[in-house]
N, C-alpha and C positions, 0 to 999 in steps of 0.2 A: 671469195665472198663478194667482192666488188671490184670494179675497175674505176669507180668514181672516187675522188679524193675527199669524200665526205659531203655533208649537207647541213644547212641551217634549218632546224626543225620549225615548221610553221605553227606548232602548238606552244613550244616552250622557248623559242628563239635561241636555243642553245646550238652550238656547233657540234655535230656528231662526227667522229673521225672517219666513219665508213658509211656508205649507203648500202644496206643489206640487199642482196639480190635473191634471197630465199628465206623462208620461214618454215617452221615445221611444227606440227602438233605431236605431242608426246603420246597421245592415246586418242581413241575415238571419243566423240562427245558423250557417249553413254557410259564410258568407263568410270567406275567409282574405285578409289583407292582401297576400299574395304574388300574388293574382289581379289586383291593381290595374294591373299593366303588361301583362297578357295581352290579346292582340287579340280573343279570344273571350269576354271578360268586361267587364262594365260595372257600376258602382255610382254612381247619382245619388241625389239626395235623395228620389226617387219610384219609381225602377225599378232592377232589378238583373237581370243575366244572368250566369250562371256556366257557362263552357265551352260556350256556345251550346247548352246542354242543359237548364238549369234557369232558371226565370223567376219573378220576384217583383215585386210591387207593394206599396208602403207604404200603409197605411190606418189608421183609428182604431177601436179597440174603445172604445165610449162606454158609460159606466155612470152611471145617474142617482144623484145624491146625495139620499138620503131627507130630506125636510123642507126642500128648497131647490129652486131652479130650475137649479142648477148640474149640470154633468156632469163626471165624472172621466174621463180618457181615457188610453189606452195607444197610442202610435204603434208599430205592429207591421208585420211583413212577412208577406205571404201568397203562397204558391207558386201559380202558375197553369199550366195547360197551355200549350203553345206557341201553340195556336190562340187561346185566350182572351187570352193576353198580347199577341199580335199585334193582335187586335181592340181591346183596351184602348189599346194604344199608338197605333193608327191614329186613334182617337177622342180621344186625350189633350187636344188643343187645339181640339176641335170643340164649339161651343155645342150644347146639347141632349143631350150625352152621358149626362146623368142619367136619360134615358129608356131606356137600354140595360138589358137583362135582367141580373140579378146573375151574377157569374162564380163558379163553384165553385172553392174552393182549400183549402189547409191552412195553418194558422198556422205560421210559420217563425221565431218569436221565442220564446225560453224566458224567460218572466216569472218571475223568481226568488222573487217574493212568493207563488207558488202551488205547491202540491204536490197531486197529481202534476204533472209537467211540462205545460206548455201546448203543447209542440211537437206538430205534426201534428193539432191539433184541427180538425175540419171547419168550414169557413166558407162564407159567401156574401159576395162583395165587391161592394158597391153603389157605382157611380160617382155622383158628385154634380156640381153645376154647376162650371164652370171656376173654378179658384182654390180649390176645396175638396177636401181629401183624401178619398178614398173611405171609406165606412163599412163596417166589418167586422162582420158578423152571425155570431155563433157558433151552431153547431148546438145546439139546446136539450137538452143532456145534464145529468148531475149533476156535471160538473166544476165546481169552485168559481168559476172565471172565468165560465163560461156561466151559472151560477146568479146571480152578481152582476150580469151584464148584464141578465138578465130582471127581477130583483127590486130592484136598487139596493143601495147601500151607505150606511152612516152616516158622518158626519164622523170618528168615532173610527176607523172602518176606513180612511179616507183617511190618518189619522195612522199607523196600523199599517203601511200600505203604504210611507209615507215612511220610517219607521224601517227597514223591510226593504230598501228600495232604498239608503238612505244607509249602512247597516251590515250588508251580507250576511255570513253566517257562512262558515266555512271551505269548506263544500261549496256555497256560493253561495245557500243557502236559509235562511229563518228558521224 
């Protein structure tokens, strides 16, 4: 989870024992718990289907931490076309799946540490070897998340993200 020995939160001044280096979303932003019992819906730790019309795969947006060998990561959901989702699902347990071409998708997780919203950012989802979550490559835009993925973040920025995740404001953003 971390190689840091904790941090003092800028929001609450409390000392937290660990500096988290990853966060994950349990479901795509459009998931509603009422879908859980529907026959045409599925939510697993890796894949999601809503009303047999919307398809998602969970992947990682990885961000290098400047001055270290560490990576900070966001576990996010990416929407895929039905065809790409079917192809990814067919190959899910197949050795060599990492040689598949990336799948175009859109980010379907609203990361509250960023403004403007991260919803619908264009992505390429790269499958990796069995047992590894796919890599989410953001389109190289000027969105702060895309910039951070390309240029990296400092350990101070990791602390800012921790404070934002631990203490969201009323509108959910910092």
